[in-house]
C-alpha positions in Angstrom: 43.8 103.6 111.8 46.8 101.3 111.2 48.4 100.9 107.8 50.5 97.8 106.9 54.2 98.3 107.4 53.5 101.8 108.8 52.5 103.4 112.0 50.7 106.6 112.9 52.5 108.9 115.3 50.8 111.8 116.8 52.8 114.9 117.8 51.4 116.1 121.1 52.3 119.8 120.6 50.9 120.4 117.1 48.2 117.7 117.1 49.5 116.5 113.7 49.4 112.8 112.8 52.5 111.7 110.9 52.7 108.4 109.0 56.2 106.8 109.4 57.6 103.7 107.7 58.8 101.1 110.2 60.8 98.9 107.8 64.3 98.3 109.0 67.4 96.5 107.7 69.1 96.3 104.3 67.9 95.3 100.9 69.6 92.5 99.1 71.2 95.0 96.7 72.6 97.1 99.6 74.0 94.0 101.2 75.7 92.8 98.0 77.3 96.3 97.4 78.6 96.5 101.0 80.1 93.0 100.9 81.6 93.8 97.5 83.2 96.9 98.8 84.7 95.1 101.8 86.0 92.3 99.6 87.7 94.9 97.3 89.3 96.7 100.2 90.5 93.4 101.7 92.0 92.3 98.4 94.0 95.5 98.0 95.3 95.3 101.5 96.4 91.7 101.1 98.4 92.6 98.0 100.2 95.4 99.8 100.8 93.3 102.9 102.1 90.4 100.9 104.7 92.7 99.3 105.8 94.1 102.6 106.1 90.6 104.1 108.3 89.4 101.3 110.6 92.5 101.6 110.8 92.1 105.4 111.5 88.4 105.0 114.5 89.0 102.7 115.9 91.7 104.9 115.4 89.6 108.1 117.0 86.6 106.5 120.1 88.7 105.4 120.3 90.0 109.0 120.0 86.4 110.4 122.8 85.2 108.1 125.0 88.1 109.2 124.3 87.2 112.8 125.2 83.6 112.3 128.4 84.7 110.6 129.3 86.8 113.6 128.4 84.0 115.9 130.8 81.6 114.1 133.5 84.3 114.3 132.9 84.6 118.0 133.1 80.8 118.4 136.5 80.8 116.6 137.8 83.6 118.8 136.6 82.1 122.1 136.1 78.4 121.6 133.2 78.5 124.0 131.2 75.7 122.4 134.1 73.3 122.1 134.0 70.8 125.0 137.7 70.9 125.4 137.7 74.7 125.3 140.2 74.6 122.4 139.9 77.4 119.8 139.4 75.9 116.3 138.6 77.5 113.0 134.9 77.8 112.3 133.1 78.6 109.1 129.9 78.9 107.1 129.3 77.0 103.9 126.7 78.3 101.4 124.5 76.1 99.2 121.7 77.5 97.0 118.9 77.0 99.5 120.7 76.6 102.8 123.9 77.5 104.7 125.8 75.3 107.1 127.7 76.2 110.2 130.8 74.0 110.7 134.0 73.6 112.7 137.4 72.9 111.3 139.5 74.1 108.5 137.2 73.0 105.7 133.5 72.0 105.2 132.7 68.3 105.4 129.1 67.5 104.9 129.5 64.1 106.6 130.8 65.7 109.9 128.6 65.3 112.9 129.2 68.8 114.2 127.6 70.7 111.3 124.4 72.7 111.6 122.3 73.2 108.5 119.9 76.2 108.2 117.4 76.3 105.4 116.4 79.6 103.8 112.8 80.7 103.5 111.0 79.0 100.6 111.3 82.0 98.2 114.9 82.8 98.9 118.2 81.5 97.5 121.8 82.3 97.2 122.5 83.2 93.6 126.1 84.2 93.5 129.2 83.6 95.6 132.7 84.9 95.1 133.9 82.9 98.1 136.6 80.3 97.8 134.8 76.9 98.1 131.5 78.8 98.8 132.5 79.1 102.4 133.8 81.7 104.9 136.4 80.5 107.3 137.2 82.3 110.6 140.7 81.8 112.1 141.0 80.8 115.8 141.7 83.5 118.4 141.8 86.5 115.9 138.4 85.8 114.2 139.9 87.0 110.9 138.5 85.7 107.7 141.2 83.3 106.5 139.8 83.0 103.0 138.4 86.5 102.4 140.4 88.1 99.7 139.4 91.5 98.2 137.7 89.8 95.2 136.5 86.6 97.1 134.3 87.9 99.9 130.7 88.2 98.9 127.5 86.2 98.8 124.3 87.3 97.1 120.9 86.5 98.6 117.8 86.9 96.3 114.1 86.7 96.6 112.6 84.6 93.8 109.2 86.3 94.4 110.2 90.0 94.4 113.7 90.0 92.9 115.0 91.9 95.9 118.7 91.3 96.4 121.1 91.6 99.4 124.8 91.3 99.2 126.7 90.1 102.3 130.4 91.0 102.3 133.0 89.9 104.8 136.3 91.7 104.9 139.7 90.2 106.0 139.0 91.1 109.6 135.7 89.2 109.6 133.5 92.3 109.6 130.2 91.4 108.0 128.3 94.1 105.9 124.9 93.9 104.4 123.9 96.0 101.4 120.6 96.1 99.5 121.2 96.1 95.8 119.1 97.9 93.2 116.6 95.7 91.4 
């Protein structure tokens, strides 16, 4: 005897016939609950990951800026990128959403040998105590020619998270990065 949606199984040892339901799969309610749980877990993980990405982005940008400052200092000391091999002052000029690498004693936005680097979309420079918003490295020594004790910092801020990093250059051209409390 066969029942709809069921089958009869006979246990050979005991001789007992057992009726077993053969329906398989998920009901619509079970499927909706499962998809809802996965969507909730995904949403929470995205929120956490977005915050981590923003923090990492600010820290990485501060590190990149410090690296570019060190590169400009190295250029002033060695003159390696100058075709004539002559050591000239180099510098970095800071605008709100970008910074510019330049050669010479002062920043000239019309010069052909400047290299502009844009910040990530949610980052900006909010404060500068630098003279003319620039750091200038002296030829041969690499010392910061315009870094006085009270004129040597630039502040990088994330508009999204409010996280702030201060980049400080001392008179010898040493660049330090410090995360500030929010």
